[in-house]
mmCIF file of the N, C-alpha and C atoms, coordinates in Angstrom:
data_MODEL
# 
_entry.id   MODEL 
# 
loop_
_atom_site.group_PDB 
_atom_site.id 
_atom_site.type_symbol 
_atom_site.label_atom_id 
_atom_site.label_alt_id 
_atom_site.label_comp_id 
_atom_site.label_asym_id 
_atom_site.label_entity_id 
_atom_site.label_seq_id 
_atom_site.pdbx_PDB_ins_code 
_atom_site.Cartn_x 
_atom_site.Cartn_y 
_atom_site.Cartn_z 
_atom_site.occupancy 
_atom_site.B_iso_or_equiv 
_atom_site.pdbx_formal_charge 
_atom_site.auth_seq_id 
_atom_site.auth_comp_id 
_atom_site.auth_asym_id 
_atom_site.auth_atom_id 
_atom_site.pdbx_PDB_model_num 
ATOM 1   N N  . UNK A 1 1  ? -39.695 -0.990  -15.280 1.00 0.00 ? 1  UNK A N  1 
ATOM 2   C CA . UNK A 1 1  ? -39.086 -2.270  -15.608 1.00 0.00 ? 1  UNK A CA 1 
ATOM 3   C C  . UNK A 1 1  ? -39.845 -3.372  -14.875 1.00 0.00 ? 1  UNK A C  1 
ATOM 4   N N  . UNK A 1 2  ? -40.267 -4.336  -15.596 1.00 0.00 ? 2  UNK A N  1 
ATOM 5   C CA . UNK A 1 2  ? -40.906 -5.490  -14.977 1.00 0.00 ? 2  UNK A CA 1 
ATOM 6   C C  . UNK A 1 2  ? -39.904 -6.623  -14.923 1.00 0.00 ? 2  UNK A C  1 
ATOM 7   N N  . UNK A 1 3  ? -40.049 -7.422  -13.903 1.00 0.00 ? 3  UNK A N  1 
ATOM 8   C CA . UNK A 1 3  ? -39.124 -8.549  -13.739 1.00 0.00 ? 3  UNK A CA 1 
ATOM 9   C C  . UNK A 1 3  ? -39.811 -9.819  -14.222 1.00 0.00 ? 3  UNK A C  1 
ATOM 10  N N  . UNK A 1 4  ? -39.631 -10.127 -15.482 1.00 0.00 ? 4  UNK A N  1 
ATOM 11  C CA . UNK A 1 4  ? -40.153 -11.383 -16.004 1.00 0.00 ? 4  UNK A CA 1 
ATOM 12  C C  . UNK A 1 4  ? -39.107 -12.480 -15.797 1.00 0.00 ? 4  UNK A C  1 
ATOM 13  N N  . UNK A 1 5  ? -39.387 -13.657 -16.226 1.00 0.00 ? 5  UNK A N  1 
ATOM 14  C CA . UNK A 1 5  ? -38.489 -14.793 -16.024 1.00 0.00 ? 5  UNK A CA 1 
ATOM 15  C C  . UNK A 1 5  ? -37.114 -14.581 -16.621 1.00 0.00 ? 5  UNK A C  1 
ATOM 16  N N  . UNK A 1 6  ? -37.034 -13.976 -17.782 1.00 0.00 ? 6  UNK A N  1 
ATOM 17  C CA . UNK A 1 6  ? -35.755 -13.755 -18.449 1.00 0.00 ? 6  UNK A CA 1 
ATOM 18  C C  . UNK A 1 6  ? -34.924 -12.740 -17.685 1.00 0.00 ? 6  UNK A C  1 
ATOM 19  N N  . UNK A 1 7  ? -35.535 -11.650 -17.277 1.00 0.00 ? 7  UNK A N  1 
ATOM 20  C CA . UNK A 1 7  ? -34.813 -10.593 -16.568 1.00 0.00 ? 7  UNK A CA 1 
ATOM 21  C C  . UNK A 1 7  ? -34.296 -11.103 -15.230 1.00 0.00 ? 7  UNK A C  1 
ATOM 22  N N  . UNK A 1 8  ? -35.101 -11.848 -14.517 1.00 0.00 ? 8  UNK A N  1 
ATOM 23  C CA . UNK A 1 8  ? -34.675 -12.397 -13.223 1.00 0.00 ? 8  UNK A CA 1 
ATOM 24  C C  . UNK A 1 8  ? -33.493 -13.340 -13.430 1.00 0.00 ? 8  UNK A C  1 
ATOM 25  N N  . UNK A 1 9  ? -33.563 -14.165 -14.462 1.00 0.00 ? 9  UNK A N  1 
ATOM 26  C CA . UNK A 1 9  ? -32.454 -15.080 -14.741 1.00 0.00 ? 9  UNK A CA 1 
ATOM 27  C C  . UNK A 1 9  ? -31.183 -14.313 -15.083 1.00 0.00 ? 9  UNK A C  1 
ATOM 28  N N  . UNK A 1 10 ? -31.316 -13.219 -15.830 1.00 0.00 ? 10 UNK A N  1 
ATOM 29  C CA . UNK A 1 10 ? -30.157 -12.406 -16.163 1.00 0.00 ? 10 UNK A CA 1 
ATOM 30  C C  . UNK A 1 10 ? -29.545 -11.779 -14.912 1.00 0.00 ? 10 UNK A C  1 
ATOM 31  N N  . UNK A 1 11 ? -30.398 -11.282 -14.036 1.00 0.00 ? 11 UNK A N  1 
ATOM 32  C CA . UNK A 1 11 ? -29.922 -10.681 -12.790 1.00 0.00 ? 11 UNK A CA 1 
ATOM 33  C C  . UNK A 1 11 ? -29.215 -11.731 -11.945 1.00 0.00 ? 11 UNK A C  1 
ATOM 34  N N  . UNK A 1 12 ? -29.788 -12.913 -11.843 1.00 0.00 ? 12 UNK A N  1 
ATOM 35  C CA . UNK A 1 12 ? -29.169 -13.982 -11.061 1.00 0.00 ? 12 UNK A CA 1 
ATOM 36  C C  . UNK A 1 12 ? -27.835 -14.402 -11.662 1.00 0.00 ? 12 UNK A C  1 
ATOM 37  N N  . UNK A 1 13 ? -27.755 -14.422 -12.973 1.00 0.00 ? 13 UNK A N  1 
ATOM 38  C CA . UNK A 1 13 ? -26.504 -14.778 -13.641 1.00 0.00 ? 13 UNK A CA 1 
ATOM 39  C C  . UNK A 1 13 ? -25.427 -13.724 -13.356 1.00 0.00 ? 13 UNK A C  1 
ATOM 40  N N  . UNK A 1 14 ? -25.800 -12.465 -13.447 1.00 0.00 ? 14 UNK A N  1 
ATOM 41  C CA . UNK A 1 14 ? -24.850 -11.376 -13.170 1.00 0.00 ? 14 UNK A CA 1 
ATOM 42  C C  . UNK A 1 14 ? -24.398 -11.421 -11.713 1.00 0.00 ? 14 UNK A C  1 
ATOM 43  N N  . UNK A 1 15 ? -25.341 -11.662 -10.798 1.00 0.00 ? 15 UNK A N  1 
ATOM 44  C CA . UNK A 1 15 ? -24.976 -11.763 -9.379  1.00 0.00 ? 15 UNK A CA 1 
ATOM 45  C C  . UNK A 1 15 ? -24.022 -12.923 -9.135  1.00 0.00 ? 15 UNK A C  1 
ATOM 46  N N  . UNK A 1 16 ? -24.239 -14.035 -9.817  1.00 0.00 ? 16 UNK A N  1 
ATOM 47  C CA . UNK A 1 16 ? -23.337 -15.180 -9.692  1.00 0.00 ? 16 UNK A CA 1 
ATOM 48  C C  . UNK A 1 16 ? -21.938 -14.854 -10.193 1.00 0.00 ? 16 UNK A C  1 
ATOM 49  N N  . UNK A 1 17 ? -21.865 -14.137 -11.320 1.00 0.00 ? 17 UNK A N  1 
ATOM 50  C CA . UNK A 1 17 ? -20.566 -13.715 -11.845 1.00 0.00 ? 17 UNK A CA 1 
ATOM 51  C C  . UNK A 1 17 ? -19.863 -12.768 -10.876 1.00 0.00 ? 17 UNK A C  1 
ATOM 52  N N  . UNK A 1 18 ? -20.613 -11.831 -10.328 1.00 0.00 ? 18 UNK A N  1 
ATOM 53  C CA . UNK A 1 18 ? -20.035 -10.905 -9.347  1.00 0.00 ? 18 UNK A CA 1 
ATOM 54  C C  . UNK A 1 18 ? -19.507 -11.651 -8.125  1.00 0.00 ? 18 UNK A C  1 
ATOM 55  N N  . UNK A 1 19 ? -20.272 -12.619 -7.665  1.00 0.00 ? 19 UNK A N  1 
ATOM 56  C CA . UNK A 1 19 ? -19.846 -13.404 -6.502  1.00 0.00 ? 19 UNK A CA 1 
ATOM 57  C C  . UNK A 1 19 ? -18.549 -14.133 -6.797  1.00 0.00 ? 19 UNK A C  1 
ATOM 58  N N  . UNK A 1 20 ? -18.444 -14.717 -7.979  1.00 0.00 ? 20 UNK A N  1 
ATOM 59  C CA . UNK A 1 20 ? -17.223 -15.429 -8.357  1.00 0.00 ? 20 UNK A CA 1 
ATOM 60  C C  . UNK A 1 20 ? -16.036 -14.478 -8.465  1.00 0.00 ? 20 UNK A C  1 
ATOM 61  N N  . UNK A 1 21 ? -16.259 -13.303 -9.032  1.00 0.00 ? 21 UNK A N  1 
ATOM 62  C CA . UNK A 1 21 ? -15.186 -12.319 -9.147  1.00 0.00 ? 21 UNK A CA 1 
ATOM 63  C C  . UNK A 1 21 ? -14.740 -11.828 -7.772  1.00 0.00 ? 21 UNK A C  1 
ATOM 64  N N  . UNK A 1 22 ? -15.679 -11.647 -6.869  1.00 0.00 ? 22 UNK A N  1 
ATOM 65  C CA . UNK A 1 22 ? -15.320 -11.237 -5.513  1.00 0.00 ? 22 UNK A CA 1 
ATOM 66  C C  . UNK A 1 22 ? -14.496 -12.307 -4.803  1.00 0.00 ? 22 UNK A C  1 
ATOM 67  N N  . UNK A 1 23 ? -14.854 -13.563 -5.014  1.00 0.00 ? 23 UNK A N  1 
ATOM 68  C CA . UNK A 1 23 ? -14.070 -14.651 -4.423  1.00 0.00 ? 23 UNK A CA 1 
ATOM 69  C C  . UNK A 1 23 ? -12.639 -14.634 -4.957  1.00 0.00 ? 23 UNK A C  1 
ATOM 70  N N  . UNK A 1 24 ? -12.527 -14.429 -6.271  1.00 0.00 ? 24 UNK A N  1 
ATOM 71  C CA . UNK A 1 24 ? -11.204 -14.391 -6.879  1.00 0.00 ? 24 UNK A CA 1 
ATOM 72  C C  . UNK A 1 24 ? -10.391 -13.205 -6.358  1.00 0.00 ? 24 UNK A C  1 
ATOM 73  N N  . UNK A 1 25 ? -11.029 -12.051 -6.254  1.00 0.00 ? 25 UNK A N  1 
ATOM 74  C CA . UNK A 1 25 ? -10.340 -10.870 -5.718  1.00 0.00 ? 25 UNK A CA 1 
ATOM 75  C C  . UNK A 1 25 ? -9.889  -11.095 -4.278  1.00 0.00 ? 25 UNK A C  1 
ATOM 76  N N  . UNK A 1 26 ? -10.729 -11.732 -3.486  1.00 0.00 ? 26 UNK A N  1 
ATOM 77  C CA . UNK A 1 26 ? -10.374 -12.015 -2.093  1.00 0.00 ? 26 UNK A CA 1 
ATOM 78  C C  . UNK A 1 26 ? -9.164  -12.933 -2.016  1.00 0.00 ? 26 UNK A C  1 
ATOM 79  N N  . UNK A 1 27 ? -9.130  -13.947 -2.862  1.00 0.00 ? 27 UNK A N  1 
ATOM 80  C CA . UNK A 1 27 ? -7.982  -14.851 -2.879  1.00 0.00 ? 27 UNK A CA 1 
ATOM 81  C C  . UNK A 1 27 ? -6.708  -14.139 -3.333  1.00 0.00 ? 27 UNK A C  1 
ATOM 82  N N  . UNK A 1 28 ? -6.829  -13.288 -4.351  1.00 0.00 ? 28 UNK A N  1 
ATOM 83  C CA . UNK A 1 28 ? -5.668  -12.524 -4.813  1.00 0.00 ? 28 UNK A CA 1 
ATOM 84  C C  . UNK A 1 28 ? -5.167  -11.577 -3.732  1.00 0.00 ? 28 UNK A C  1 
ATOM 85  N N  . UNK A 1 29 ? -6.095  -10.936 -3.041  1.00 0.00 ? 29 UNK A N  1 
ATOM 86  C CA . UNK A 1 29 ? -5.722  -10.020 -1.958  1.00 0.00 ? 29 UNK A CA 1 
ATOM 87  C C  . UNK A 1 29 ? -5.002  -10.784 -0.850  1.00 0.00 ? 29 UNK A C  1 
ATOM 88  N N  . UNK A 1 30 ? -5.527  -11.941 -0.485  1.00 0.00 ? 30 UNK A N  1 
ATOM 89  C CA . UNK A 1 30 ? -4.908  -12.747 0.564   1.00 0.00 ? 30 UNK A CA 1 
ATOM 90  C C  . UNK A 1 30 ? -3.491  -13.149 0.167   1.00 0.00 ? 30 UNK A C  1 
ATOM 91  N N  . UNK A 1 31 ? -3.317  -13.540 -1.091  1.00 0.00 ? 31 UNK A N  1 
ATOM 92  C CA . UNK A 1 31 ? -1.995  -13.925 -1.581  1.00 0.00 ? 31 UNK A CA 1 
ATOM 93  C C  . UNK A 1 31 ? -1.042  -12.731 -1.554  1.00 0.00 ? 31 UNK A C  1 
ATOM 94  N N  . UNK A 1 32 ? -1.520  -11.569 -1.951  1.00 0.00 ? 32 UNK A N  1 
ATOM 95  C CA . UNK A 1 32 ? -0.703  -10.355 -1.933  1.00 0.00 ? 32 UNK A CA 1 
ATOM 96  C C  . UNK A 1 32 ? -0.279  -10.001 -0.510  1.00 0.00 ? 32 UNK A C  1 
ATOM 97  N N  . UNK A 1 33 ? -1.199  -10.070 0.419   1.00 0.00 ? 33 UNK A N  1 
ATOM 98  C CA . UNK A 1 33 ? -0.886  -9.770  1.816   1.00 0.00 ? 33 UNK A CA 1 
ATOM 99  C C  . UNK A 1 33 ? 0.127   -10.764 2.360   1.00 0.00 ? 33 UNK A C  1 
ATOM 100 N N  . UNK A 1 34 ? -0.048  -12.031 2.029   1.00 0.00 ? 34 UNK A N  1 
ATOM 101 C CA . UNK A 1 34 ? 0.900   -13.048 2.494   1.00 0.00 ? 34 UNK A CA 1 
ATOM 102 C C  . UNK A 1 34 ? 2.306   -12.796 1.963   1.00 0.00 ? 34 UNK A C  1 
ATOM 103 N N  . UNK A 1 35 ? 2.407   -12.264 0.750   1.00 0.00 ? 35 UNK A N  1 
ATOM 104 C CA . UNK A 1 35 ? 3.727   -11.960 0.188   1.00 0.00 ? 35 UNK A CA 1 
ATOM 105 C C  . UNK A 1 35 ? 4.339   -10.711 0.813   1.00 0.00 ? 35 UNK A C  1 
ATOM 106 N N  . UNK A 1 36 ? 3.497   -9.713  1.062   1.00 0.00 ? 36 UNK A N  1 
ATOM 107 C CA . UNK A 1 36 ? 4.005   -8.443  1.593   1.00 0.00 ? 36 UNK A CA 1 
ATOM 108 C C  . UNK A 1 36 ? 4.278   -8.499  3.092   1.00 0.00 ? 36 UNK A C  1 
ATOM 109 N N  . UNK A 1 37 ? 3.468   -9.250  3.804   1.00 0.00 ? 37 UNK A N  1 
ATOM 110 C CA . UNK A 1 37 ? 3.603   -9.349  5.255   1.00 0.00 ? 37 UNK A CA 1 
ATOM 111 C C  . UNK A 1 37 ? 3.767   -10.818 5.618   1.00 0.00 ? 37 UNK A C  1 
ATOM 112 N N  . UNK A 1 38 ? 4.988   -11.309 5.597   1.00 0.00 ? 38 UNK A N  1 
ATOM 113 C CA . UNK A 1 38 ? 5.196   -12.725 5.894   1.00 0.00 ? 38 UNK A CA 1 
ATOM 114 C C  . UNK A 1 38 ? 4.847   -13.039 7.354   1.00 0.00 ? 38 UNK A C  1 
ATOM 115 N N  . UNK A 1 39 ? 4.310   -14.203 7.552   1.00 0.00 ? 39 UNK A N  1 
ATOM 116 C CA . UNK A 1 39 ? 3.961   -14.645 8.900   1.00 0.00 ? 39 UNK A CA 1 
ATOM 117 C C  . UNK A 1 39 ? 5.228   -15.125 9.587   1.00 0.00 ? 39 UNK A C  1 
ATOM 118 N N  . UNK A 1 40 ? 5.502   -14.554 10.737  1.00 0.00 ? 40 UNK A N  1 
ATOM 119 C CA . UNK A 1 40 ? 6.689   -14.936 11.495  1.00 0.00 ? 40 UNK A CA 1 
ATOM 120 C C  . UNK A 1 40 ? 6.265   -15.635 12.779  1.00 0.00 ? 40 UNK A C  1 
ATOM 121 N N  . UNK A 1 41 ? 7.010   -16.631 13.137  1.00 0.00 ? 41 UNK A N  1 
ATOM 122 C CA . UNK A 1 41 ? 6.757   -17.312 14.400  1.00 0.00 ? 41 UNK A CA 1 
ATOM 123 C C  . UNK A 1 41 ? 7.258   -16.429 15.542  1.00 0.00 ? 41 UNK A C  1 
ATOM 124 N N  . UNK A 1 42 ? 6.518   -16.384 16.640  1.00 0.00 ? 42 UNK A N  1 
ATOM 125 C CA . UNK A 1 42 ? 6.947   -15.556 17.767  1.00 0.00 ? 42 UNK A CA 1 
ATOM 126 C C  . UNK A 1 42 ? 8.204   -16.119 18.434  1.00 0.00 ? 42 UNK A C  1 
ATOM 127 N N  . UNK A 1 43 ? 8.983   -15.220 19.011  1.00 0.00 ? 43 UNK A N  1 
ATOM 128 C CA . UNK A 1 43 ? 10.158  -15.617 19.777  1.00 0.00 ? 43 UNK A CA 1 
ATOM 129 C C  . UNK A 1 43 ? 9.695   -16.344 21.045  1.00 0.00 ? 43 UNK A C  1 
ATOM 130 N N  . UNK A 1 44 ? 10.634  -16.954 21.748  1.00 0.00 ? 44 UNK A N  1 
ATOM 131 C CA . UNK A 1 44 ? 10.300  -17.738 22.940  1.00 0.00 ? 44 UNK A CA 1 
ATOM 132 C C  . UNK A 1 44 ? 9.598   -16.862 23.981  1.00 0.00 ? 44 UNK A C  1 
ATOM 133 N N  . UNK A 1 45 ? 10.160  -15.668 24.264  1.00 0.00 ? 45 UNK A N  1 
ATOM 134 C CA . UNK A 1 45 ? 9.547   -14.806 25.269  1.00 0.00 ? 45 UNK A CA 1 
ATOM 135 C C  . UNK A 1 45 ? 8.197   -14.270 24.801  1.00 0.00 ? 45 UNK A C  1 
ATOM 136 N N  . UNK A 1 46 ? 8.046   -14.047 23.492  1.00 0.00 ? 46 UNK A N  1 
ATOM 137 C CA . UNK A 1 46 ? 6.762   -13.601 22.975  1.00 0.00 ? 46 UNK A CA 1 
ATOM 138 C C  . UNK A 1 46 ? 5.720   -14.706 23.099  1.00 0.00 ? 46 UNK A C  1 
ATOM 139 N N  . UNK A 1 47 ? 6.135   -15.925 22.794  1.00 0.00 ? 47 UNK A N  1 
ATOM 140 C CA . UNK A 1 47 ? 5.218   -17.072 22.905  1.00 0.00 ? 47 UNK A CA 1 
ATOM 141 C C  . UNK A 1 47 ? 4.763   -17.241 24.353  1.00 0.00 ? 47 UNK A C  1 
ATOM 142 N N  . UNK A 1 48 ? 5.707   -17.099 25.296  1.00 0.00 ? 48 UNK A N  1 
ATOM 143 C CA . UNK A 1 48 ? 5.368   -17.223 26.721  1.00 0.00 ? 48 UNK A CA 1 
ATOM 144 C C  . UNK A 1 48 ? 4.368   -16.130 27.116  1.00 0.00 ? 48 UNK A C  1 
ATOM 145 N N  . UNK A 1 49 ? 4.586   -14.905 26.650  1.00 0.00 ? 49 UNK A N  1 
ATOM 146 C CA . UNK A 1 49 ? 3.679   -13.804 26.981  1.00 0.00 ? 49 UNK A CA 1 
ATOM 147 C C  . UNK A 1 49 ? 2.290   -14.036 26.399  1.00 0.00 ? 49 UNK A C  1 
ATOM 148 N N  . UNK A 1 50 ? 2.235   -14.652 25.241  1.00 0.00 ? 50 UNK A N  1 
ATOM 149 C CA . UNK A 1 50 ? 0.946   -14.935 24.615  1.00 0.00 ? 50 UNK A CA 1 
ATOM 150 C C  . UNK A 1 50 ? 0.204   -16.022 25.386  1.00 0.00 ? 50 UNK A C  1 
ATOM 151 N N  . UNK A 1 51 ? 0.916   -17.048 25.796  1.00 0.00 ? 51 UNK A N  1 
ATOM 152 C CA . UNK A 1 51 ? 0.275   -18.218 26.378  1.00 0.00 ? 51 UNK A CA 1 
ATOM 153 C C  . UNK A 1 51 ? 0.005   -18.092 27.870  1.00 0.00 ? 51 UNK A C  1 
ATOM 154 N N  . UNK A 1 52 ? 0.828   -17.322 28.595  1.00 0.00 ? 52 UNK A N  1 
ATOM 155 C CA . UNK A 1 52 ? 0.641   -17.218 30.041  1.00 0.00 ? 52 UNK A CA 1 
ATOM 156 C C  . UNK A 1 52 ? -0.600  -16.405 30.379  1.00 0.00 ? 52 UNK A C  1 
ATOM 157 N N  . UNK A 1 53 ? -1.176  -16.757 31.498  1.00 0.00 ? 53 UNK A N  1 
ATOM 158 C CA . UNK A 1 53 ? -2.319  -16.013 31.984  1.00 0.00 ? 53 UNK A CA 1 
ATOM 159 C C  . UNK A 1 53 ? -1.825  -14.675 32.524  1.00 0.00 ? 53 UNK A C  1 
ATOM 160 N N  . UNK A 1 54 ? -2.554  -13.618 32.200  1.00 0.00 ? 54 UNK A N  1 
ATOM 161 C CA . UNK A 1 54 ? -2.163  -12.287 32.644  1.00 0.00 ? 54 UNK A CA 1 
ATOM 162 C C  . UNK A 1 54 ? -2.387  -12.126 34.143  1.00 0.00 ? 54 UNK A C  1 
ATOM 163 N N  . UNK A 1 55 ? -1.466  -11.390 34.772  1.00 0.00 ? 55 UNK A N  1 
ATOM 164 C CA . UNK A 1 55 ? -1.602  -11.094 36.186  1.00 0.00 ? 55 UNK A CA 1 
ATOM 165 C C  . UNK A 1 55 ? -2.420  -9.820  36.325  1.00 0.00 ? 55 UNK A C  1 
ATOM 166 N N  . UNK A 1 56 ? -3.440  -9.873  37.147  1.00 0.00 ? 56 UNK A N  1 
ATOM 167 C CA . UNK A 1 56 ? -4.302  -8.721  37.360  1.00 0.00 ? 56 UNK A CA 1 
ATOM 168 C C  . UNK A 1 56 ? -3.989  -8.123  38.726  1.00 0.00 ? 56 UNK A C  1 
ATOM 169 N N  . UNK A 1 57 ? -3.698  -6.841  38.722  1.00 0.00 ? 57 UNK A N  1 
ATOM 170 C CA . UNK A 1 57 ? -3.342  -6.139  39.949  1.00 0.00 ? 57 UNK A CA 1 
ATOM 171 C C  . UNK A 1 57 ? -4.599  -5.504  40.514  1.00 0.00 ? 57 UNK A C  1 
ATOM 172 N N  . UNK A 1 58 ? -4.717  -5.534  41.830  1.00 0.00 ? 58 UNK A N  1 
ATOM 173 C CA . UNK A 1 58 ? -5.892  -4.940  42.458  1.00 0.00 ? 58 UNK A CA 1 
ATOM 174 C C  . UNK A 1 58 ? -5.810  -3.416  42.399  1.00 0.00 ? 58 UNK A C  1 
ATOM 175 N N  . UNK A 1 59 ? -6.948  -2.794  42.519  1.00 0.00 ? 59 UNK A N  1 
ATOM 176 C CA . UNK A 1 59 ? -7.002  -1.329  42.500  1.00 0.00 ? 59 UNK A CA 1 
ATOM 177 C C  . UNK A 1 59 ? -6.210  -0.751  43.672  1.00 0.00 ? 59 UNK A C  1 
ATOM 178 N N  . UNK A 1 60 ? -6.283  -1.411  44.799  1.00 0.00 ? 60 UNK A N  1 
ATOM 179 C CA . UNK A 1 60 ? -5.559  -0.955  45.994  1.00 0.00 ? 60 UNK A CA 1 
ATOM 180 C C  . UNK A 1 60 ? -4.044  -0.954  45.747  1.00 0.00 ? 60 UNK A C  1 
ATOM 181 N N  . UNK A 1 61 ? -3.536  -2.029  45.173  1.00 0.00 ? 61 UNK A N  1 
ATOM 182 C CA . UNK A 1 61 ? -2.100  -2.100  44.879  1.00 0.00 ? 61 UNK A CA 1 
ATOM 183 C C  . UNK A 1 61 ? -1.686  -1.046  43.863  1.00 0.00 ? 61 UNK A C  1 
ATOM 184 N N  . UNK A 1 62 ? -2.516  -0.838  42.871  1.00 0.00 ? 62 UNK A N  1 
ATOM 185 C CA . UNK A 1 62 ? -2.216  0.158   41.850  1.00 0.00 ? 62 UNK A CA 1 
ATOM 186 C C  . UNK A 1 62 ? -2.144  1.553   42.461  1.00 0.00 ? 62 UNK A C  1 
ATOM 187 N N  . UNK A 1 63 ? -3.104  1.902   43.281  1.00 0.00 ? 63 UNK A N  1 
ATOM 188 C CA . UNK A 1 63 ? -3.107  3.224   43.913  1.00 0.00 ? 63 UNK A CA 1 
ATOM 189 C C  . UNK A 1 63 ? -1.912  3.390   44.854  1.00 0.00 ? 63 UNK A C  1 
ATOM 190 N N  . UNK A 1 64 ? -1.549  2.326   45.567  1.00 0.00 ? 64 UNK A N  1 
ATOM 191 C CA . UNK A 1 64 ? -0.402  2.393   46.459  1.00 0.00 ? 64 UNK A CA 1 
ATOM 192 C C  . UNK A 1 64 ? 0.878   2.699   45.690  1.00 0.00 ? 64 UNK A C  1 
ATOM 193 N N  . UNK A 1 65 ? 1.080   2.008   44.593  1.00 0.00 ? 65 UNK A N  1 
ATOM 194 C CA . UNK A 1 65 ? 2.275   2.230   43.780  1.00 0.00 ? 65 UNK A CA 1 
ATOM 195 C C  . UNK A 1 65 ? 2.267   3.633   43.184  1.00 0.00 ? 65 UNK A C  1 
ATOM 196 N N  . UNK A 1 66 ? 1.120   4.095   42.732  1.00 0.00 ? 66 UNK A N  1 
ATOM 197 C CA . UNK A 1 66 ? 1.040   5.439   42.166  1.00 0.00 ? 66 UNK A CA 1 
ATOM 198 C C  . UNK A 1 66 ? 1.356   6.506   43.216  1.00 0.00 ? 66 UNK A C  1 
ATOM 199 N N  . UNK A 1 67 ? 0.904   6.296   44.448  1.00 0.00 ? 67 UNK A N  1 
ATOM 200 C CA . UNK A 1 67 ? 1.224   7.240   45.527  1.00 0.00 ? 67 UNK A CA 1 
ATOM 201 C C  . UNK A 1 67 ? 2.722   7.260   45.796  1.00 0.00 ? 67 UNK A C  1 
ATOM 202 N N  . UNK A 1 68 ? 3.336   6.074   45.805  1.00 0.00 ? 68 UNK A N  1 
ATOM 203 C CA . UNK A 1 68 ? 4.783   5.982   46.049  1.00 0.00 ? 68 UNK A CA 1 
ATOM 204 C C  . UNK A 1 68 ? 5.566   6.684   44.924  1.00 0.00 ? 68 UNK A C  1 
ATOM 205 N N  . UNK A 1 69 ? 5.140   6.512   43.707  1.00 0.00 ? 69 UNK A N  1 
ATOM 206 C CA . UNK A 1 69 ? 5.829   7.138   42.584  1.00 0.00 ? 69 UNK A CA 1 
ATOM 207 C C  . UNK A 1 69 ? 5.669   8.645   42.639  1.00 0.00 ? 69 UNK A C  1 
ATOM 208 N N  . UNK A 1 70 ? 4.513   9.127   43.018  1.00 0.00 ? 70 UNK A N  1 
ATOM 209 C CA . UNK A 1 70 ? 4.276   10.566  43.082  1.00 0.00 ? 70 UNK A CA 1 
ATOM 210 C C  . UNK A 1 70 ? 5.054   11.236  44.211  1.00 0.00 ? 70 UNK A C  1 
ATOM 211 N N  . UNK A 1 71 ? 5.409   10.481  45.229  1.00 0.00 ? 71 UNK A N  1 
ATOM 212 C CA . UNK A 1 71 ? 6.188   11.056  46.329  1.00 0.00 ? 71 UNK A CA 1 
ATOM 213 C C  . UNK A 1 71 ? 7.616   11.353  45.895  1.00 0.00 ? 71 UNK A C  1 
ATOM 214 N N  . UNK A 1 72 ? 8.110   10.570  44.977  1.00 0.00 ? 72 UNK A N  1 
ATOM 215 C CA . UNK A 1 72 ? 9.517   10.726  44.550  1.00 0.00 ? 72 UNK A CA 1 
ATOM 216 C C  . UNK A 1 72 ? 9.719   11.909  43.690  1.00 0.00 ? 72 UNK A C  1 
# 
C-alpha cells in the first residue's frame, strides 16, 4: 500500500472521526459516573481531617508505644 495524497487524507479524516467519537464517549462516561456516584460534600469532621496538617510521630515515640502495648 502506498500512501498517496488521497489515502493520507482518508486516514486523517478517519482519525478525526475517531477522535470526535472518543470525546463523545468520554463525555457520556463522565455523565454516567456523575449519575451513578453523586458527589457529596464532606461532613464537618471530614473537612477538618482533609484540611488539617497531619501530625507525624517520631520513630522513637512509635517504638515506645509499641513496647508498652506488647507488655500488656
